[in-house]
C-alpha positions in Angstrom: 14.5 30.9 -6.7 14.5 27.1 -6.0 11.6 25.2 -4.2 12.0 24.0 -0.6 13.2 20.7 -0.5 10.5 18.1 1.5 11.2 17.0 4.9 11.7 13.2 5.8 9.9 12.7 9.0 10.7 9.2 9.8 12.0 5.5 8.4 9.8 2.6 9.4 11.4 -0.7 9.9 9.5 -3.7 10.5 10.8 -5.6 13.9 9.3 -8.6 15.7 9.1 -7.0 19.2 8.7 -3.5 20.3 9.9 -4.0 23.7 13.1 -6.0 22.8 13.8 -3.5 20.0 13.2 -0.3 22.0 15.8 -1.6 24.7 18.3 -2.5 21.7 18.1 0.9 20.1 18.0 2.9 23.4 21.2 0.9 24.5 23.0 1.2 21.6 22.0 4.8 20.4 21.6 8.4 21.9 17.9 8.4 21.0 14.3 9.4 22.8 11.1 7.3 22.8 9.0 9.9 21.2 5.8 7.2 21.1 5.2 3.7 22.0 2.3 1.5 22.1 1.5 -2.2 21.5 1.9 -2.1 17.6 4.4 0.5 17.1 6.9 3.0 18.6 8.9 6.1 17.4 12.4 6.8 18.3 13.6 10.3 17.6 17.3 10.9 16.7 19.0 14.3 16.0 18.0 14.4 12.4 15.0 12.0 12.1 12.9 9.6 13.6 12.7 5.6 13.6 9.7 3.9 13.6 9.8 0.3 14.8 6.6 -1.4 13.3 5.4 -5.1 13.5 4.6 -7.2 10.5 1.1 -7.0 9.3 0.6 -3.7 11.5 2.2 -1.1 9.2 4.5 -1.8 6.0 8.1 -0.7 6.0 8.2 2.7 4.6 9.4 6.5 4.9 7.3 9.4 5.6 7.4 13.0 4.1 5.5 15.8 5.7 3.0 17.3 3.4 0.5 19.9 4.1 -1.3 18.5 0.7 -1.7 15.1 1.4 -5.4 14.9 -0.1 -3.5 15.4 -3.2 -2.2 11.7 -3.2 -5.5 10.3 -1.9 -7.7 10.2 1.1 -6.1 10.9 4.3 -6.5 8.3 7.0 -6.5 9.9 10.8 -4.2 8.8 13.2 -4.6 8.4 16.8 -1.5 11.2 17.4 -3.4 13.4 15.4 -1.5 13.0 12.0 -3.0 12.0 9.0 -1.7 10.2 6.1 -1.9 8.5 2.4 0.1 5.8 1.7 1.6 5.7 -2.0 4.2 3.5 -3.9 6.9 4.3 -6.1 7.6 2.6 -9.6 9.4 -0.2 -7.5 6.7 -0.7 -4.9 8.5 0.7 -2.3 5.7 2.4 0.5 6.1 6.2 1.0 3.8 7.6 3.6 2.6 11.3 2.6 2.3 12.7 6.6 0.1 15.7 7.6 1.3 16.6 11.0 -0.9 17.7 13.7 -2.0 21.1 14.0 
C-alpha cells in the first residue's frame, strides 16, 4: 500500500495592494474570499486556495498541510487558529508546513 499524498493548502504570491488584487481576482475568476485583513487575503478556488500577501509581511510560498509540523521546527501560531513552520527547499523556495486549526 502506498502512503497518502500530501495536500497543498494554498499558494502565496506577493502583490502590492490587497483591495486592488482581490477586486481583480474576483472579477476574473470564480473564487470566494475566505479571509482578508490589512496584510493578506485568502481566495478559495475549487481545488486550492490562493494567498495574496504584501512584500515584507509574508514570503511567497506554497503551504502543505501536516499534523506533524513540529518535525520541521517550532510552529508559530496564527490568528486563524492554524500554526506553521517555514522551511526552504534546496533552491531557496519557501514551503510553509501548515497545521490546520482543530
